C-alpha angles and dihedrals in degrees: 000000000000089000091065090061092044090053089055093052089048090053085054094049092052091047093051095047090051097044107039087136094047141060112319096162117145091249089056095048093044089055088052091052093041094236133114117265091250095050097039094063092044093048095041095050093042091051099043105026085230131107117235091243092051089048093052089049091051093049092048090054093043092054091045087054091051093050091045089060103035102032138057100216117128115264092248090055089050091049092054093046090055096048102266108117090175112069093202094055090046091051092049094047092046094051092046088054104040103019092236134085116251089253095050091045089053094046089051088056098202119136124223122248114268113290111256137178111256114236123212110221110166100087122159108225119239136183110257125185131180114236134183106224128196118226112272134198115229134197118203153151118245116241125192119192139030111010090219086065094054091104090086089060092049089052091053091045093051095046094047098049094045093047089054093049095252092135097106092059101042116114132176119345108248140184119205115204117201102169131064115234104243097023094078133021114275092247091056097052116121131212143145127227119201148087142293109250119231094190146016115301135167110234126209130169136326084028114072132184126248131170118225104214119237121232140081118338133184104224120200119194114216123188119192141038120346089243089075091058092094093062090047089056088048092055094043094050101026104043115003097047095046091047097043101064090233126133123221116243126217113269137079120274119246136205126225114205112213093187135001140236089249092069105019138060115246091249092056099047112125120208128180112205108203114197117183115238131179 
């Protein structure tokens, strides 16, 4: 099944190479890959170990290297063709990538090997099950910024809920993650920290409602420090999903925390990553 996802990414490679002066937005590339924007970036990065922006930059510079050796166009013209309107920024990026200025690279006259997609191969294995989950109401506090700093939002959510007498209707502690790391700057990443509700509750700021959609979910069980969750996501989206034959469904993944750092050592923290699938 993995080859079907690899074929999608190869279509993206071909499209990017042929349209460096055109629309290379995430929405466009996601359409080429036949994935939603959210899942395209997640799958692409997990399978290749490269962000989409980094990949586009690599293709731009590879094509420039090809044109420098095979063509006779002025360097400024090649820079423009490859999406660099500023010759100086092109020269800096080119030298950073190849260790030579464009002029020196052309003078050397040696072409680069064929352009290929990178493939991430060092996955850590995890237990994954498929669960049917009912829709669930959620009450949480919005967090903007580094996901590793979401603990502050959890603290606010817990203190607020308990101070308002919501203890009897608080279910599992959950984090909902709306942004893909690498797609947006860290300071712009959006998430929510809170609890599944097991009964009715009137919510007022800073608590906000959110509905966790029902349906099929791939559920990965991670045991250990939260710093290891990134490699768990890479395995889920970069290896398990392409090999499983499953298709991602629109909607953000969320994490269910079966214990907390307040009463558990980092090595024994248990986190369930729930990723929506069709």
